C-alpha positions in Angstrom: -16.2 -39.0 -9.6 -13.9 -37.7 -6.9 -10.4 -38.7 -6.5 -10.1 -41.5 -3.7 -7.2 -43.0 -2.1 -8.7 -46.2 -0.3 -6.9 -48.6 1.8 -7.9 -52.2 1.4 -9.1 -52.4 4.8 -11.5 -49.5 4.2 -12.8 -51.2 1.2 -13.6 -54.4 3.1 -15.2 -52.5 5.9 -17.5 -50.8 3.5 -18.5 -54.1 1.9 -19.0 -55.5 5.4 -21.4 -52.5 6.3 -23.3 -53.0 2.9 -24.3 -56.5 4.0 -24.9 -55.9 7.6 -22.0 -54.9 9.9 -21.8 -54.5 13.6 -22.3 -50.8 12.8 -25.5 -51.3 11.1 -26.5 -54.0 13.7 -26.3 -51.7 16.7 -29.5 -49.6 15.9 -31.5 -52.8 16.3 -29.9 -54.2 19.5 -30.8 -51.4 22.2 -29.7 -48.0 22.9 -26.0 -47.2 22.6 -24.4 -44.9 25.2 -21.8 -42.3 25.2 -18.8 -43.2 27.2 -16.1 -40.7 26.6 -15.8 -37.1 25.0 -12.2 -35.9 24.7 -9.7 -34.3 22.6 -7.0 -36.6 21.1 -4.0 -35.9 18.9 -3.2 -37.7 15.9 0.0 -38.1 14.2 1.6 -40.1 11.4 3.3 -43.3 12.8 7.1 -42.8 13.2 6.5 -39.1 13.5 7.8 -36.9 16.4 5.1 -34.3 15.7 3.0 -33.5 18.8 -0.2 -34.5 16.5 -3.3 -32.9 15.2 -6.3 -32.3 17.6 -9.6 -34.0 16.9 -12.6 -34.6 19.3 -13.6 -38.1 19.7 -16.9 -39.3 21.0 -16.8 -43.1 22.1 -19.8 -45.2 22.8 -20.3 -48.5 24.6 -20.9 -50.3 21.4 -17.4 -49.8 19.9 -18.4 -46.9 17.6 -16.5 -43.6 17.8 -17.4 -40.5 16.1 -14.9 -37.7 15.2 -14.7 -34.0 14.6 -11.9 -32.1 13.3 -8.9 -31.6 12.6 -9.2 -28.8 15.0 -7.5 -25.2 15.0 -5.5 -24.4 18.1 -8.1 -22.2 20.0 -10.9 -24.5 19.0 -9.1 -27.4 20.7 -8.2 -25.3 23.8 -11.8 -24.4 24.3 -12.9 -28.1 24.0 -10.2 -29.1 26.4 -11.7 -26.6 29.0 -15.2 -27.7 28.3 -14.4 -31.4 28.4 -15.2 -32.0 32.0 -18.6 -30.3 31.7 -19.3 -32.0 28.4 -18.5 -35.3 30.1 -21.1 -34.6 32.8 -23.7 -33.7 29.9 -23.1 -36.6 27.4 -21.7 -39.6 29.1 -24.5 -42.3 29.4 -26.7 -40.5 27.0 -27.9 -42.2 23.7 -26.2 -40.3 20.7 -28.9 -41.1 18.4 -31.6 -38.5 19.0 -31.0 -35.6 16.7 -32.2 -33.3 19.5 -28.9 -33.8 21.2 -27.3 -31.2 19.1 -25.3 -27.9 19.4 -28.1 -25.8 20.6 -28.9 -28.4 23.4 -25.3 -28.3 24.6 -25.2 -24.6 24.4 -28.2 -24.1 26.4 -27.2 -26.8 29.0 -23.7 -25.2 29.4 -24.8 -21.6 29.2 -28.4 -21.2 30.7 -29.6 -17.7 30.3 -27.2 -16.9 27.6 -29.4 -17.2 24.5 -27.9 -17.3 21.1 -30.7 -15.1 19.9 -28.6 -12.1 21.5 -26.7 -12.1 18.1 -29.8 -11.0 16.4 -29.9 -7.9 18.6 -26.2 -7.3 17.9 -25.0 -8.6 21.3 -22.4 -11.1 22.2 -24.5 -13.9 24.1 -21.8 -14.7 26.6 -20.5 -11.1 27.3 -23.5 -9.2 26.6 -21.4 -6.5 24.8 -22.5 -4.9 21.6 -20.8 -6.3 18.6 -22.4 -4.5 15.6 -19.9 -2.3 13.7 -16.8 -3.5 15.5 -13.7 -5.0 13.8 -12.4 -8.2 15.0 -8.7 -8.5 16.2 -8.6 -12.1 15.2 -10.3 -14.7 12.8 -12.5 -15.9 15.5 -13.9 -14.1 18.8 -13.6 -15.7 22.3 -17.1 -16.6 22.2 -16.9 -17.8 18.7 -14.1 -20.4 19.6 -16.7 -21.7 22.2 -19.2 -22.1 19.4 -16.6 -23.8 17.0 -15.6 -26.1 19.8 -19.2 -27.3 20.3 -19.4 -27.5 16.6 -16.9 -30.4 16.5 -18.8 -32.2 19.1 -22.1 -31.7 17.2 -20.1 -33.1 14.0 -18.9 -36.1 16.0 -22.4 -37.0 17.2 -23.6 -37.0 13.5 -20.6 -39.2 12.7 -21.6 -41.8 15.2 -25.2 -41.6 14.0 -24.3 -42.5 10.5 -21.9 -45.3 11.6 -24.6 -46.8 13.8 -26.9 -47.2 11.0 -24.3 -48.0 8.2 -25.4 -44.9 6.3 -23.7 -41.6 5.2 -25.3 -38.6 7.0 -26.9 -37.2 4.1 -29.0 -40.3 3.4 -30.1 -40.2 7.2 -31.4 -36.6 6.2 -33.3 -37.9 3.3 -30.8 -36.7 0.7 -30.2 -38.3 -2.7 -27.6 -35.9 -4.3 -24.7 -38.3 -5.0 -22.6 -35.8 -7.0 -22.2 -32.0 -6.0 -21.1 -29.3 -8.0 -17.8 -27.8 -6.6 -16.2 -24.5 -6.9 -12.3 -24.3 -6.4 -10.8 -21.7 -3.9 -7.5 -20.5 -5.0 -5.0 -18.2 -3.1 -2.6 -17.0 -5.9 0.6 -15.3 -5.7 0.9 -11.7 -6.9 1.9 -12.9 -10.3 -1.3 -12.2 -12.4 0.0 -13.8 -15.6 0.7 -17.0 -13.6 -2.5 -16.8 -11.9 -4.3 -16.6 -15.3 -2.4 -19.6 -16.7 -3.4 -21.6 -13.8 -7.1 -20.6 -14.0 -7.2 -21.6 -17.8 -5.6 -25.0 -16.8 -8.2 -25.7 -14.3 -11.1 -24.4 -16.5 -10.0 -26.7 -19.4 -10.1 -29.6 -16.8 -13.9 -28.8 -16.2 -13.4 -26.4 -13.1 -15.7 -23.8 -14.5 -16.5 -22.4 -11.0 -13.5 -20.7 -9.4 -12.9 -18.2 -6.4 -9.9 -16.2 -6.6 -8.4 -14.2 -3.6 -7.5 -10.5 -3.7 -4.3 -9.9 -2.0 -4.3 -6.0 -2.0 -6.1 -3.2 -0.3 -6.0 0.4 0.5 -2.5 0.4 1.8 -1.5 -0.8 -1.6 -2.5 2.2 -3.4 -3.3 2.7 -7.0 -0.9 -0.1 -7.9 -3.0 -2.6 -5.7 -6.2 -1.4 -7.0 -5.2 -1.8 -10.6 -4.0 -5.4 -9.8 -7.5 -6.3 -8.4 -9.3 -5.0 -11.5 -6.7 -6.6 -13.7 -7.0 -9.9 -12.1 -10.9 -9.9 -12.6 -10.7 -8.6 -16.1 -8.0 -10.9 -17.1 -9.8 -14.1 -15.8 -13.2 -13.2 -17.4 -11.3 -12.6 -20.8 -9.5 -15.9 -20.5 -12.3 -18.1 -19.3 -15.3 -16.5 -20.9 -18.9 -16.1 -20.2 -19.5 -19.7 -18.9 -17.1 -19.3 -16.0 -18.6 -18.6 -12.6 -16.1 -16.4 -10.9 -16.1 -15.4 -7.2 -13.8 -13.1 -5.3 -12.6 -13.0 -1.6 -10.1 -11.5 0.4 -6.5 -12.5 1.3 -4.3 -9.6 3.0 -1.8 -11.8 4.5 -0.2 -10.5 7.8 -2.4 -7.3 7.7 -5.5 -9.3 9.4 -8.8 -10.2 8.4 -9.8 -7.2 6.6 -8.4 -3.7 5.8 -10.9 -2.4 3.4 -13.1 0.6 4.2 -16.6 1.3 2.3 -15.2 3.8 -0.3 -12.6 1.3 -1.3 -15.2 -1.7 -1.3 -17.4 0.6 -3.4 -14.7 1.6 -5.8 -13.8 -2.0 -6.4 -17.3 -3.3 -6.8 -18.1 -0.7 -9.4 -15.0 -1.6 -11.2 -15.6 -5.3 -11.5 -19.3 -5.1 -12.0 -18.8 -5.2 -15.8 -17.2 -8.6 -15.5 -20.2 -10.2 -13.9 -19.0 -11.8 -10.8 -20.9 -14.4 -9.0 -20.1 -12.8 -5.7 -18.0 -10.5 -3.7 -17.1 -12.1 -0.4 -16.8 -10.8 3.1 -15.5 -7.4 2.1 -15.7 -6.4 5.9 -15.2 -7.8 9.3 -18.2 -10.0 10.1 -20.1 -7.5 12.6 -19.5 -4.5 10.4 -23.2 -4.4 9.2 -23.3 -0.8 8.4 -20.6 -1.3 6.0 -22.5 -3.8 4.2 -25.7 -1.6 4.2 -23.6 1.1 2.4 -22.0 -1.3 -0.1 -25.2 -3.1 -0.9 -26.8 0.4 -1.8 -24.0 1.1 -4.1 -23.4 -2.0 -6.2 -25.3 -4.7 -8.2 -22.6 -7.3 -7.3 -24.0 -10.1 -5.0 -22.4 -10.2 -1.7 -21.6 -13.2 0.4 -20.9 -13.5 3.9 -21.4 -15.8 6.9 -18.3 -18.1 7.2 -17.5 -16.4 10.5 -20.8 -16.0 12.0 -22.1 -18.3 14.8 -25.7 -19.9 14.6 -28.6 -18.9 12.6 -29.2 -15.9 14.9 -25.9 -14.2 13.8 -26.6 -14.4 10.1 -30.4 -13.4 10.3 -30.0 -9.6 10.3 -28.0 -9.8 7.1 -31.0 -11.8 5.6 -33.8 -9.6 7.2 -32.2 -6.5 5.5 -31.5 -8.3 2.2 -27.7 -7.5 2.3 -26.5 -10.9 1.0 -27.3 -13.3 -1.7 -25.0 -16.1 -0.5 -24.9 -17.3 3.0 -21.6 -19.1 3.8 -22.0 -20.6 7.3 -19.5 -23.3 8.0 -20.5 -26.6 9.9 -17.1 -26.7 11.5 -17.6 -23.2 12.9 -21.2 -22.1 13.0 -22.7 -24.6 15.5 -21.9 -27.9 13.5 -23.9 -29.7 11.0 -27.2 -29.4 13.1 -26.8 -25.6 13.0 -26.1 -25.5 9.3 -29.3 -27.3 8.8 -31.2 -24.8 10.7 -29.4 -22.0 8.8 -30.6 -23.8 5.6 -34.2 -23.8 7.0 -33.9 -20.1 7.7 -32.5 -19.2 4.5 -35.1 -21.1 2.5 -37.5 -18.4 3.6 -35.9 -15.7 1.8 -36.2 -15.5 -1.9 -33.2 -15.5 -4.0 -30.8 -16.4 -1.4 -28.7 -19.7 -1.3 -26.4 -21.3 1.1 -22.9 -22.3 0.0 -20.9 -23.4 3.1 -17.5 -22.2 3.7 -14.9 -24.9 3.0 -12.9 -25.0 6.1 -13.3 -28.7 5.7 -15.4 -30.7 3.3 -17.0 -33.6 4.9 -19.9 -32.2 7.1 -20.4 -29.5 4.5 -20.7 -32.0 1.7 -23.2 -34.3 3.7 -25.5 -31.1 4.4 -25.4 -29.7 0.7 -26.2 -33.2 -0.5 -29.4 -33.4 1.8 -30.9 -30.0 0.5 -32.3 -29.0 -2.8 -29.8 -27.9 -5.4 -31.8 -24.5 -5.8 -31.1 -23.8 -2.1 -27.4 -25.3 -1.8 -26.1 -25.1 -5.2 -22.3 -25.8 -4.6 -19.6 -27.1 -2.2 -16.3 -25.1 -1.7 -12.9 -27.0 -2.3 -9.8 -25.0 -1.2 -7.0 -26.6 -3.3 -4.4 -25.0 -1.0 -5.6 -26.3 2.2 -8.0 -29.1 2.1 -5.5 -31.7 1.1 -3.6 -31.0 4.3 -6.8 -31.2 6.4 -7.6 -34.6 4.9 -4.2 -36.2 5.2 -5.0 -38.5 8.1 -8.2 -39.9 6.3 -8.4 -43.2 4.6 -9.7 -41.3 1.6 -8.8 -38.1 0.2 -11.6 -36.4 -1.4 -11.1 -33.9 -4.2 -13.5 -32.9 -7.1 -12.9 -33.8 -10.7 -14.2 -32.0 -13.8 -16.0 -29.5 -11.4 -18.0 -32.1 -9.4 -17.5 -33.8 -6.1 -18.8 -37.3 -5.3 -20.7 -37.2 -2.0 -18.9 -39.1 0.6 -20.6 -42.5 0.8 -19.0 -44.1 4.0 -21.2 -44.4 7.0 -21.2 -41.3 9.0 -19.5 -38.0 7.8 -17.1 -39.9 5.4 -13.6 -41.3 5.4 -12.4 -41.9 8.9 -8.9 -41.8 10.3 -6.7 -44.2 8.8 -5.2 -46.0 11.8 -2.8 -48.2 9.5 -0.9 -45.0 9.0 -1.7 -42.8 11.8 -1.8 -43.1 15.7 -3.0 -41.3 18.8 -0.3 -39.5 20.8 
């Protein structure tokens, strides 16, 4: 079971839903309509903090859906789009699933098809993107996609609340417990990291992802630390552990690896059977993925910074990745992640393991899919507690498993007993 901190009001609300609450009743009393789409800021009562941004989608039956918390550029994009989204969505019934990310994109940007990503072009600017290195985590177009992702997720939150069901149940899912892997950003202290890994493993967290903190600028010392980290973890945890490895190069940006360095690392860690090596290059550097794939047997993972099914499809067509990590907070929302799952299902031997910027929407999708396609969810022990701080319940895995959120909608809502809108 997951660890839950539940308020008395939340428990009562759950009981009311089970016996027929106003949420569940609205589905039978006519078509609800959207009345407002806006970015709000939420802060703890008594705090002078400006608040954390969320997008809220309100309806005329008193049900509100939330997407977030939002990162800064995502919120800024949403605030710019808000007047146009109001025109599109106010007055519409939120329940049809066809009102989704792709519908919003096509309405907002006619003639700017997302399929341009498959051809290696930015759909908004028309510029070539293949084999370019990003200057920031998300592109300007990506910030728009992530903004609409939050609205898509808020729509799903409303749909679940209107029917009194968690979203995965609306989608026909039955998985009440999901395997979870922990993402851990360690210090440079390798012995300390090894002790932490063993403590987590002994508590049942047998799937762990560790970040590398070193790259070419760190020379032979950095390379030795990378190999030492992998070898030490495998030695301490044994063959039962699933070990994944990702990047964290601090102030140096998203990625500073080149192909020769990535090949050297991959060959050095192959003997220790990593489950995957994650995003060794900037998301559009497809030639680098091709060259690395030809040189290593280590499975590759990517997708957390790709936008829509069309952005990830070339990696699938060329069999460059074994794990697709599209994130419903960024790729086009829960709707687009479902489309990614449908796409990936056509490629033998490839799985979808959503990136864990947050956990609610990702868990709902994973729980709706076969375990063979979506085997795990990600839980970042360093960042997810903070992103859940305003919720009525904090969800975290225990003994390597996460209980699928069972509240109506995406999961635990904002705790208005402790928090307020600014």
